[in-house]
N, C-alpha and C positions, 0 to 999 in steps of 0.2 A: 677618709673621714671628709676630706676636701670634695671628693668625687659627689658624696651624697648632698653637700651642702648647695642650695640653689636659693638665691635671694630675689633674683628678678629673671624671670620665665615667662615674659609676655607673649601670649600668642592669642590676638583677638579672635581670629577665625576658629581657632581651636576651642575656645571658650563658648563659641556657639553650639547649638544642638545639631547632630547630623542632618536633621531635617530643616536647619535654617538657611536661608540664601539670600543674598543681596536682592536677586530677583524677586523674591517674594515682598522683601521690604520695600522695593519701589513700586510694584505693581500693587500690592495689598498693605500699605504703610499701617503701622499699629496707630489706631485711633486713640489709645490711652494716653494719657499726660504722664511724666515722670512720676508725679506725686501719686497717681493711681497706682503706678506700677510698684512703688516702694511700699504702698499700704499692702497691696496684694502679696508682696514679696515678704513683707514681716510676718503677715498670717502664715505663709507657706513655712516660713522660718520655725514658727511655733508648732505647726503641725508635726513637721520632721522631726523637731526635738522631743515631741510627745511619743511619736512612734518608736524612736530610738530608745527611749527609756523604757518603754512598755514591750520591746522585743522579747520574744521567748527564746530565739536562738542568738549565741554570743552576745549575752547580755552585757557583759564588762566593757567590748568593743564599741557596740552601740553606745553605751552609757557615756564613754569618753568622748565619742563623736558627738553627742548631744551637748556635752559641755562646750565643745568647740563652737557649735553653732549658735549656743547661746550668745557669744562674743559678737555675732553678727548684728544683733538688734541695735546696741548704741551706734554702730558704725552707719547702718542705714537710717537711722533716726537724724544723725549729723548730716549726711548727705541730702536728705529731704528737706532739712530746715536752711540750706544753702541754695536759695533760689537761682543764683547765677550759675552755680556749678550743675544744677539740675539741666540747663538749658543746653549744655555742651552735648553735641551728639555721641562722642566717644563714651562719655559718662553713661548715657542712655543704653548705648550697645553692651557696655559692661554689666550694667543692673539688670538688663534683660538675660545675658548670658548666666548671671547667678541664678535668676529665676529657673532657668532650664535645667540647671544642675541641681537644684534643689528638687525638681520633680523627679530628675532620675533618681536622686537619693530616695526619695519617698517610694518609688516602684522598687527599689532595691530592698529597702527594709521590709518593704509588705510581702515581698517574694523570697525572702530569706528562709533557708530550710536548713538541715543539720549539717551540711556541708558549708563551712566558716568561709565567708565572702571578703577575706581579707583584702585581697588583691583589688576587688572592686571598690572597697571603701578608700583605699589608697589613692586609686585613680579619680574618683569623685572629689576626694579633699583636695587633690593637685588641680583638679579643673577649677574648684572655687577660688583657689588660691591665684590662677592664672587669670581668672575673671576680676577678681579684685585688683590685681596688679594693673590691669587696663584701666580701672576706675583710678587707681592711684596715680599713674601717669597722666592721665587726662586732669587730674585735680590740681593743677599748677596754682591756680588761683584760690585755693583752698587755705584755711588757715593752717599754720603750723600744728595746731593742737591734733586738728582732723587728719592732716596728713600722716602725723606720727601714730594715730590709732589704727589707720588704714594699713600703713606700713607694716606695724607690729602685727597685726592680724595676718596680713599677707605672708610675712616671714614665718610665721608660726605654721600657716598652712601649707607652705612650700618645704618646711624644714621637718615635718613630722612624718613618722613611718610606724605602720602596725606591725607589732611582734608580740607574739604569745609565748616566746621562749624565755624571756627574762623580763624583770620589772625595774626599770632604771629610776635613779631618784629625779625628783621633779626639778625643773630649770625654770627660771623666770624669762617670761618673753618681754621683747623690748616694748615699751609702751603699753603694757597691758598687764593683767593680773596673772600670776604664775598659773600654770596648768598642773593641776594636782593629779597624780596617778594613783589608782587604787587597785588592788588585786594582782593577778597574775598576767592581765592583759591592758593595754592602753596604748598611749601615744608615746613613742619613743623620740623624743627631741633631741637634736644636737646639743652638745654639752653646752651648759650656759657659760661656761668662760670663753668659748669660741664666739658666740654671740655677743658677749660682753666686748669682746676685741672688735668685733665688726662695728660695733655701735660706736665704740671709742675713736676707731678709724673714720668712720663717716664724720664725727664732730670736728676731726682734726684735719680732714682733706679740704684743701683750699681749691679754689677754682683753676689753678695752673695744675695741681696734682690730678684733678678731674680730667681735664683736657688731656694732659699727657697719658693718663690710664686709657683714655679713649682711643688715642693714637696708636700707642705703643704697648698698652698693657696686655698681659695673657688673658686667657679665658675668664678666670674668676675677676680680675681685676676690671676686666672689661664690663663684666655684669654689675660689679658694685659701683662701678662709675656711671653706668645707665641709670643705676636706683637714685643716686643722689642729685642728678641732673635738676637744675632748677630753670625756671622760665626766662629769666633775665640772662642766664649763662648761654642759652640756645642762640640769642640775639646777639650778644655782646662777643662771644666767643667763635661765632659761626660754626656751629656744631654740626649742621646738616652736610657740607661738604665732608666733614670727617667722617660722619657715619658711611657717607657714599664710597670713600675711600676704603673703609674697612669692610665693606660688602664683598669685595672681590676675593679678599684674602681671608676671610672669617670662615668658622667651620659652619656646616649645614645649619645647625640650631642657632648660632649667633646670626646668620644670614637671615633667617625667619624673624627673630627679634627686631634686627634693624629695619626690615621692611614694615613690620607693624608699627614701629616708632614712628617712622617716616609717614606713614598713612595717618597717623593721629596728629602729627604735625601739619599735614596737608589740609587736613579738615579743619584745623585751628584757625588758620588766616590764609590769604592769597599771597602775603609777602613769603611765607614759606615754600609755596608753589613755586614762586618765581625762582628761588634758590635751587629748584629740583630741575630747571629745564635744561641745564647743560647737557652737551651731547654726550660726554662722558657719563654722566649720570644715568641717563637713559639707555645707554648701551649696558651699562651694568645690571638694570632692571630686565632688559630684554633678554639677558644670558639668564636670569633666574626663572623666566618662562619654562625653559627646557629641563628645569631641575627638578626637585622634588614636588608633588603634588600639592602640599602645603604651601610651598614658597612660591610656586608658579600662582596659585590662587592669589595670593597677597600682592605679587608682583603686577598681576593684571588688574587687580582693584586699585593699586596706586597708580598706574598708567592711565587707568580709565578715568580716575579724578582729576590728573593732570591734563587731560586731553582737552579740557576747556580753553587752554591757552593755544593760539594758532601756531607759534614757535614750536611747541612740543609735537603737534600733529605733523608739522612738516618734517621735523629730525627724526619721529619715530619711522616713518615711511622711508626714510633713506636707510635705516639701519638693516643690514643684510640679515634674511631669514626672519626678520620680525613678522611679517604678514603672513608668512606660511605658519609660524607658531600660532598666530591669532587665530587663523581658521581652524587648525588643529584642536585648539582650546574650544572653540565654537561648537565643534562636532562631539566634543568629549561628554564623558559621563558627569561631570562636575557641573550641577546647574548654576552655581555661584559663578565660576570662572566662566562658563558658557555666557551668560548674562553679560558679564563686563566685557567679554571679548566682542559680543554683538555690539555694544554701545561704542567701543573704541573702534570697531571696524567702520560703523557708520560715521563717526567722526572724521576717520581717515579718508572716506569715500569721496570727499570733496576735491580731492587731487585725482586727476585723470591717471597718471601713472600708478597711483595706488591701487586704482580701480582694475587696472590690467593684471597688476600682480596677484590680486585678489582672485581674478577669474583664472589665472593659472594656477592657483592653489585649490580651486574647485569651489569658491564662494562667487557665485554669479549673480547676484541679486544686485548689487551695485551696478554692474556691467548692463543688465536689462534695463535697470532705471534711466541709465544715461541714453540707451537705445530709444527710450520712450520720450524722454523728457530733455534730453541734452541739445547742444546746438547741433548744426549740420555737420561740422568739422568734427565734434565729438562722436557724432553717430558713426561717421566715416571711419574714424579712428578704432571705435569699438567692434564695427563689423569686419575690419581689415584682420583686427587681432583674433576674433573668432575664428575667421578662414585660415589662419596661419597655425592655430594651437592644435598641439596633439590631444584631441579631446578623448576621453573614455565615454563609454556609454552611459555611464552613471551621470557624467557631466553634461553629456547631449541631453539627457532626460532632464535635468535640473534646469537646463536652458529653456527647454522647450515647455516645461511646466511653469516656469517663471514668467512666460510670454515673451520669449524673443522671437519667435517666428514671425508674430504679426507686424511688428515694427520694421523688420527685415523685408518683408513683402511688401510694405508700404513704401519703403525706400527704393525697392527695385520698380516698382511702379510709377512712382512720381518722383524720383529723385534725378538728378544729373548723372552723366555718364559715370564719374567716379563713384558716386553713391550706389549706382545700380551695379556696377563691376563688384564693389566690396560686397554688397548686399547678395548677389548671386553666389559669390564664393564662400560666404559665410553660411548661406543656406545649402550649399552643396556639401559642406562639412557637416551640418547638422541632418541632412537627410539620410545618414547611415542609420539612423533608428527609426524603427517601423512606427513608433507612436509620433514621431514628427513629419512622418510621412502624411499622416492622417490629418496633421494639421495643416501641411502644406496645401492638401487637396481641399480642405474646408475653407482655407483662405483665399481660393479662387485665383490661384497662381497658374493654373494649366493653360488658360487661354491667353495670358500675357507671354508665357514662353513660347507657345506656338506663334504668335504673331511676331515674336523676336526671331525664331528662326526662318519665318517667311520673308522678313526684312532683308533688303539689298543695300540698305544704307550703310556706307564704308566705316561710318563711325561706330555701329552698333555691331560690326563683324566679329569684334573681340568678345563680345558678350554670348555669341551662340554656342560655343563650345561649354562653358558652364551651365548654359540653359540645357543642353541636350543631355548633359550628365545628370542634372536634377531631374528631367523627364524620365531617364533610364531609372532612377530610383524610385519615382513617384509610381510608375507603372507596376512596380511589384505588389501594389495594394490593389485589391478588386474595387475598391471605391472609384478609381479611375474609370471604370466601365459606365459610371453615371454619366461621365461626359460624351456627348455624341460624336461618332465620326473623327474620334482622336487618332485611331490606327489609322484611317484612310489619309487624314493629312500627314502623318508620319510617312507613309509610303510615298507620296508624292514628293517628299523632301529627300528621298534616298540618293537620287542622280544629281541633287543640286548642292549637296555639302562637301565639306572636307573630310578626309579619312577618320578624323576623331571624332566628328559630328556623325558620319555613317555609323561607325561602330556603337556610339550610343543609342542611336535610333533604332539599329537592330536588336539591341538589348531590350530596348523598351517595348518594341512590337513583340518579341518572344515572350516577355512577362506578361503582356496582355493577352495574347492567344493561348498562353499556358492555363490561364485561369479555368477553373471548373465550369464556371457559368459564361464562358465566353464563346459558346458555339456559334451565336448569331454573328459576332464579330469575326470568327473565323471565316464563316461562309462569305461574308461581304468583301472579306480581304481576298478571297479567292476569285470573286466575280469582279473584282477591279484588278485581276490580273498580277496577283501578288506573286504567285509561282514564276511567271515568265520574268518578273522584275527581279526576283531572287536568283535565278538559275545562273545569269552571266556572274555573280559573285564567287560561283564555284571555281573560276579560272582567277580569281584574285591572289596577287603574289602576298597581300598582307594577309599573314595567318590570323590575327585577330578578327579581321573583317570576315574572311571566309569561314571561320569557326562559327562567329555569330549567325552568319546565313546560314550554315547548316542546321544550327540549333532551331531556327524558325523554320525551314524547311521540314524539319523532323516533326515540329509541332503541328504544322499544317497537313502532313502526309496522314496523320492519324483518323481524320475524317475522308470519307469516300475516296478511298484508294485506287479505285479503277481511274477516276477521273483524273487523279494526280498522276497515275502512270502515262495517260496518254499526253498530259502536259510534261512530263519528264524526258520523254524520249530515249533511243537508244545511246545517242552520244553523251548525254548528260550521266547516264546510268554509268558508262564508262568512265567519266571523270569521277563519279563517286568512288568506284572500285578504285582507281588510281589513287585517289586520296587516302583510303583506307590501307593501302599497300606500303605507301610512301611517307604519309605523315608521321611525325614525331609526337604528336599531341594526342594522348589518349583520350581527350575529351571530344577532340575531332573525329577520332576514329569511332567513337561510340555513337556520335550524331549520325554520322554516315551510314554505319551499320544498321542504325535504327531506322533510318529512311528506307533501306533495302528490305527490313523485317516487315515493314508497313505496307510494301507492296502487294497485290493480291496474287495469292498462292496459285489460282488457277490460271494465272498469264504464262502461257508456255514459253512465249517468246522471250520475257526476261530471264525466265529459267536457262534458256539456251545460251543467253548471252553471258549469264553469269558462270555458266559451264565452261564456256570458250575462254573466258577470263581468268579461269582457275580459282574461282572465288573461295570455293569451299576449302581448298589447302589453306588461304590466307587466314580464315576463320579458324582452323583446327590450329595453325601455328601460334595464333593470339591466344588462345586458350591454354595452349601447351606451356606458353612463357610463363604463366602463372603470376606475373607483376601484380603487387598490390598498390592500387593507386585509389584516388579518391573517386574515380569514374568506375570503379570495378563493377559495382553492381549493376550500373546502367549498361556497360558492355557485356557483362553476362546475359542480361534480360534480351538485348538487341540479338547477340549470337544465338541465343535459344530460340528466338522468334523466325530467324533465318533457317534454321535447321528442320523446322517444320516444313518449309519449301522442298526440300531435299529428301523428306523422308514420306511423302504422300503414297498411301498404299495403291493408287492405281499405276504407278509407274515403279515396276519392280525392278528394271534395270537402273532407274536413278537410285533406288534404295540400295541395291548391291553396290554400285559405285561408291555411296556415301559411307557404307559398311567398311569396303576395302580402303578408304581413305582414313577410317579411324572415328568415324562419328558417334559410335555406340559408347566407346569410353569417355568420350567428351559430355554425351548426355549423361552419364552416370557421374560426372564430375558436377555437372550442373545440378543434380538432384541434392547435393550438399550444400548449395548455395545459401547464402543469408537471405536472398530475394525470393519470396513466394512467387512472383511472376516468372522468375527463371525456373523454378521447381515445376510449376504449371507447364509451361511450354516444352520443358525437357519430358515430362511424363506424357504429353501430346504426342510427341515424336516418338518415344518408346511404344505409345498405343499404336501408331500407324504401322511400324515395323513388325510388331508382334502379331497384328491382323494376318499377315500372310505367313506366319510361321508354320501353322498346319499345312498349307500348300507345298510349303518348301522342304519340310521334313524328309527325310529319306528312311524308306521301309525297313522294319527289322530284318526282313529277309533279304539278304545280299546276293545279289546275281553273279558275284565274283568271288567263289569259294577260296580262290588262293589268296586273296587279301581281304579278310573280313576287317569292318570297321573296328575302331578303337571303343572298347567298353567305357572309356571315360567320355566318350561323346553321346553316350545313349541317355536319352531325357525321358524320365518317368511321366512327366506330363504328357508329352506329346507322342510318347509310345513308339518313338523312332530315334534315328541318331541326328543330332543337332550340332552345327557348328555355328558359333557367333556371327561370323563374317557372312554366311551363306544362307542361315535360317532365321537369324535375328531373334534366336529363344531368348526370353527374358530369364529363364531359369539358368541357363548357361552362361549368360552375361553377368549373373548375379545383380540383377536388378530388383529384385523382388524384397530383399531386406531394407534396402533404403527406401524404397515405395512405402513399405509397412511404416518405417521410422517417421515418415512425414505424416502418415496418419495419427501415429502416436503423439506427435507434437501438439503445440498449443495453437499453432497458425491454421486456420481452416481455409484459406483461399485456394488450394491446390488440391483438396480433397476430390473434387470431382474427377479432375483428370487423372489423378493416381488411381482411382477406382475404376475408371475406364481401362486403364493399363491393366489392372488385375484382372479385369472381367474378361479379357482376350485369353486367358487361362482356363476359363470356363465355357469355351465355344461348344457347341452340340456335340462335336466328335470327340471331345477331350474333357468334358465336364467332370466326369467322375475322378480321373486322375488328378485333374487340376484341384478338385475339392480336398482330396487327401493331401495334396502337397501344400494348400494354403493353411489347413488344419495343422500340419506339422509346422509350419513357419510362424504360427501365433497370429496369423492375419486376421482369425475370426474376431478375437477381443479388439483389436485395432478398428475393425469394421463397425462393431457394436458401438465403439466410442464416437463414430461419425454419427450413428443414430441420435445420440445424446445431444450433439451441439452443432451438428453440420448444416450446411443449406439443403434446402428442399429437393433441388436436383442430386446433390450428393447423398442425402437420405433414399432417394428413390433408387438410385444406383446400388447403393448399400443393401438395400432390401431385396433386389433381384440378386445379387450375390448370394446373400444368405439363404434365400429361397432354394436356390441349387445347392448349397452345401448343406442344408438340412434334409434333403431329399434322401440323404444316407443316414441309416439307423445310428451307426457309430459315432456320427459327427452330432446328431441330435443329442444323444446320452452325454457326450463329452461338453457341448458347448450350450447345449438349448436351456439349461436352468438359468445361465448367466444373462441370456437375450431375453427372458420372459418378461420382466419387469420393464425393461426399455420398449419392447414391442407393445405390451398393454398400455404403458404411457402414451406412446406415440399414437396407438388407436384411438385413445381419448382424446388427447390434446393436440395431435398433429395436424399437419395441413391436410384438407380433405382430399386432394388427389392421392395421398399415401394410403388411404383406409384399406383400398381393395388389395394394395400389394400387402399391407401388413395382415390383413386376413388370411392372404394365402400362406404367410410364413408362419402365422399362428396355427394354421391348419397342418403344416408340415410338423409342428411340434406337438400335434394332436391336442392341442389346446382348444381348438375350434373345429367343428365339423365341416369338412371340405364344401360338401355340397351344399351348406348354408352359407358361405362366405358372401355369396352376391347379395342375398336378400337381407342377411344381418347387418351388412355395412350400410344400409340405406335405412336402417332403423333404429329407433331409441333402444330397442332390445340389446343391440350389440353392444352398445356403452355400457348399459346394465350388466350385461354378460362379463365384460372384460373386468369391471370392479369386483365382481365376483371371483374371478380368475385370480385378480390380485390378492384377495383376500385368503384363498385357498393357498396360493403359492406362499404367503406369509406364514399361515398356520403350520404348512407342511415343514418349513424351515424351522420353526419353533419345536415341532414334534421331533424332528430328526436331531436337533441340539440337545433336547431333553434326553433323547436315547443314547446319544454318544456318551452322556456322562453317568450311565449306568454301571459301566466298568470301574470308574474311579469311586463312585459311592459304595459298591459293594465292596472292592478293596479296603476302603476306610471302614466300613461295618465290621469286617473280619478283625481288623486291627483293635477296634474298641472292643470287640467280643473278648479276644484274647486278653486284653488289659482287664477287663471285668472278671473273668474266670480266674487270672493270676491272683487279683486283689481279694476275691471271694474265697479261694482255697488256700491264701497265705503264702502263695509260691511266688518266687522273683518274677520280675517283669522278662519276657522273653528277651535275648539279646538285640535282636534285629529292630525291637522296638523301643531301646532305652534311649535312643536320640529324641525319638517324639513322644516320649512318655508324658511330659508337661503339656503338651498342647491336645494330646489325646484325651487326658483326664480333663481337661478344662472343657473340651467338647461333650465330654459324657456327662459332666455336671449341667451342662446347657441342654441336654436332649430332653425331648418330652415323647408322651405316647405317640405323636405324629412323626417326629424325626428319629425315633429310636431304630426303627425298622427301615431298610433303605426301599425306597419307591422305585416302583418298575414303570416303562412306559406302558405296560399293559394297565397299570391303575389310570392313566389318562386317557385311555381309549373311551371309557365311560364316565369320565369324570364328571361331564353336563347332562348325563342322562336323565336326571331327576328335574332339571330345569325346564324341560317342555317335554310334551308329549312326543312319541315316536313317529316318524314320518317315513312311511314304508312304501317301497315300490316292489310289486310284485309282478314278475313278466316270465316268459317264456321265449325261446329262440323265435326270431320273426319268421322264419320257415323251417321246422323243425327237421325237414328233410334235406336242407341246404347243407353245404359242407360246413366242416368245424371252422374253418378259418374265416368263413363269412360270419358264424356266429360268433367268433371271438372279436371281430371287428365291430358288430352290432354292440356287442357286451360293453367294449371300450366307449363307444359313444354314449351309451346309457349311463355308465358311471358317472363320466364326465358332466351329463346333463343333469343327474341327480345331485352331484356336488354343487353346481351351479345354482339349484333351485333348493338347496340346504335340506334335502332328503337325509335322514339319519341311517337308513338301511335298505339293502337290496336284497330280495329274495328271488332266487331262480329255481325254477321246477323244470326238470329234466322228466322226459317220458321217453317209453319204449312201447312202440306198437299200440299206443294210445293209452298205456297204464303209466302213470307217475312212477319213476323209480329213483329219483335223484332230487335233493334239496341243497341249495347253497344259501347259506346267510352272509351277506358281506356288510360289515358296519362301516359307515361313513364318518369322516372323510378318510380315515387312514387305517381301516381295519380294526380287528381281524376278520377273516374269511373262515367260516366252517362248512365242511362239505359232509353231507349225511346221505346214508343209501335209504330209501323208502321202501316198506313193505308192509304187505296186506293193507293197501289204502282202500278205504272205503268211503266215498263221497256221500254228501247229503243227499243227493238223488237216488243213491242205493239204498238207503234206509227204508224200510218198508212202510212204517206209518208215516207218511209224508204230511198228512194233514195235522199228525198230533204235534210234529216239531214246529211247525208255523214258520214265520220269516225269522231271518237272522237277527237277533239283538245287536244294538250298537253300543250297549252299556259297557264301561269299563270293567273287565272281569278279575276275579279272584284267582291268584295263581297259586297251584300246588306244585311243588318240585320236591319229588320222593327219590331219596337214595343217591344224592350227587355229594358223597362224602369225600372223595379223594380231592387231590390237588387239581387234576383234570376235570374232575366232576364239577368242582366249583366253577371252573374256568366255563365249562359247557353250560352250565346252569346260568352263569352270568350272561352268556350271550342270548339265550333262550329267553330269559326274563326281562330284558330290556328290548324285547319287541313289543312289549305290551304298556300301555300307560300305566300311571299309578291308579290304584283301584279306589273305588267310592264304596263307602260303608252299606248303602243300602243296595247295591248290586246283586242279582241273583244269577249271575253268568260265572261259570268256573271252568278254568283252563287247567288241565292236568298235565304233566310231564312226569311220568313214573318209570324209574329205571330199574330193569331186572336182568342181570347177565349183560349188562352193556347194551341192551337194547331198550330203547327209550320208547313207551307207549304214550302216545297221544290222544287225550279224550276230551271231550267238549261237551258240558252238561249246563242244564239250568235246574233250578229247584224252586218248588213253591211248599208254602205252608197251608195245609189245609184246616187241621185242628189244633193249631198251637204249635209250640216248640218241639213236642215230641212226634208229631206227625209232620214228617218232611218227605216229599216226593222228588226223587231224583230223576231227570228226564235228559237223555242224551239226545243232543240234536246235530251231531257231526260236525265235521268228518272225523273218522278214525284213522290212525297208521302207526307203524312202528318205524323207529328211527334208530340208524345205526351210524356213530360217528366214525369216520376213517381219515380225516384230515383237518388240521388247523393252521392257516398261514397268518402271518403278521402283516401283511399288506391287505390290499383290495383285490378284487376278483380279476380286474384287468391287467395288474403287475405280476406277470410271469415270473419275473426274477425276485419275487418276495421271498422271505426266508420262512421255512417250515418250522412251526413250533411243536407241533406233534403229528405223527403220520402211524396209521394202522399197517404195520408190516405183515407180509405173508405169513412169517414165522409165528406171529402173535397169534395167529387163528388156531396153531396146535396146542396151545396152552389153554385148555378148557377150563381149568381152575382159576386161572388168574383173572382177576376183574380189574378194568382201569378207571370206571367213572364211580362205582360204588361198591356196595358189599356184594 
């Protein structure tokens, strides 16, 4: 029972809305007077009461809540009438807090639903009680009657609890009318007898008793004592020290209450503030900063209010950890605490030592302000502190953004020696951040730094080292290139400086020369004898200086390698090799090997020197060690570059030496490197080796019959016996799979070199076997991928390879379709230099006439032609997909047919269909006349026949007496041309000794193709009455198809009728196909009406012939592999009585 009783629960901050903050109060003070606030609040109370009474949900709870809110009105009126009371800031805060909670209650009631919001009502009620408690404690000067009313309402708010499980008896509230409870829900107040005891105890407590309870009382006694404190007692009994003493030993909730009371007292008058300036009191408040968020917020607020006193500021700064906690709260998420922390930090920044502590904690604005506005001594102190701090990048960024660079540069330029030194050291610490480097360059510090380095004044010698270090940092930015002759000035200082300065200058020069836009700077450096100036450093004992010199030489060796080789000489080349073999620094080795890799490959003298120094075994041992370091990538790139020199195809002896020493396994290892440059260079070396494989292979015919070569050494590509170390065969070395893997990757830098290596397997002597091997290793798909996203040079090489591979029919049929779309897109949108090669590859795929590639690539017709090819490819794929579904649709149709038969005959569902019965019956219900019968791809062949008139090409062989193979080739070209020009049918007429004896009707684009034998052909010219027949009419004819009754007959009639357009009613032209005994007679007539409908004259105008069907294929005439739909077999001729087309 005692746990639930809470009489004093002050929490001024908790009474504020979550969106309320002191920062907003200070920046946007409430312009309303306390009287206006009270009036608005009274209206808000009435509105909430009305809503609560009219709520549709939890009516009993909201009704009793409204009864309690009604009691606010006399309290608010009493406060409004007391002008002195209304002027107190704590009272105004409490009233504003009440207003926030009333708004919250309003929203809660409006948003109430069927779910009972008992918990939310309890929270709002207690928050109203806390807000009223703040007003109660701040109303020390109010009359006893007002205080009693406020205290009574406050206790009733704090001591109520919603409960719908039982209905307690009403208990009177102190100083107010009793709370009446109705129904099964309402307020459950603490028992009236207990409250009466508390009231009696309050009356009986003396000042001594209150003080004793404040000092030594338990939790409840302490709360009660706080409630009955009087204003006079605070001054007479010195209550403030007692509260501070209880702050360290109290529970968290009591600590929060104590700090809130202390804040109210501090706002009351300055005398109370003076009593809180003791160091012990302040230490207790600082400890609260690191505790609960609410307690920390209150504590920082109280410290901020006390910071007006100089003694407080002085003592707070000395408390260990205080400034760190303040900076943490400044950067926290709580806007109120952050605002108060900022205010307190500003107050503490008047002390220099505090400023340094703030900077160490990450709050640098006061330090920057001291650099800008402080005294000379203060500036030196701040700069020295910056130079010695362990700054994070975030702190460096803050210093740069807040403007620390400019005053430091100004100190360096115009300050005395001590100021210059401290400023340089500070700037050196800040220069580790890229953004600060840009600020340094824009501040104009480069020229003063160089002037300092040229200075010979002994006083300034101590400044040269930090100045050179700053220059080394500044040189990392390309903005330094704006400064003219910076590199030349640094070069002239190299031999006039100490080792530390030399190291910094070498680093700066390397950074400047390494910029992508520094080609002119590198050229000027060479003209000023930079190489000759740097070479002596190769014998330097100081490893750091020697390594920096090697890095700079490596950068300079990238341009004009021939000139660099002349300046290097044999002696220094020996020094470089000695460094590689003896140095323990991986970075130094990488730079030295990089210099060697940049030397011209054509320089045989340097190659001989490297051979004598056994340079190649040194490289192989380095790669074999496999040490993983930060310079591994650079080392691999440099070694791969050197190996190109030892694998040049013009020196087979050198290649053999390299292979014997184990270069090829190293190259394969480099193919798996993370560096694209290393992969590319390794592929170049493999290309150079593979170029001689054909010449070095051993013939299949062995001269030594007693010792035949091992079958394991036989190479299918080179058609001979290959050994890796003697013939450099890529196949036997296992180099092809990793090369293909590079093409399949996402990086495209090494594509050209890899394709050149693969192209060596397609040399003229071995291209057929090489094509077969590459097709087996899935290289074709990888090469096609290069066509999609590779460089122009890589695409050009890929097309050359594909042209050779697609020269073989097997490879065309296997991979041609996957390459078509890419090739057509490349022909339309690719680089102009690729168009002729693309046309050749398309010709290999029989998508383009080979003899027309040269002319088509130069005209717009080629582009249009390729668009048509793309369309036909798409249509073909759709047609094949629909055809592939026929089997599934036929199987589904049979299942549904069995279900229908079982249902119609009342038989049980077949066992194998019982699991599918529900789904099948649902599909049966959804079927209509179009879906009940399965469609065939045959139905799609003439699906669009009625949309436009037929467009027919009628032709014969180009040369009837030519060989049949030539005729087939011509047919292939004709069909493809017809597809491109949107023809619907092609009719081929075959003759024998001048007499037509065969007719082929091919429907485009996908078939079918019908083959007919022609008999008894009579042309128009053979008809006797030539004058009577006149000219050939062009009107759309009537079609008569007679006796096409069988399924084959319907198919044949369908093929024939779609050769003709849709007829027009007024036409007088008639085409007849009459079937008799599977011989189809063709006749062509016109008719005229001379004497009315009964007098019709029919006139034959030719030609006439008989046709006999002997084959139907599903594809087009050029597709020799197309499936046969129907064929007239020899044994069918013996069945005279059997008819296939009609009766």
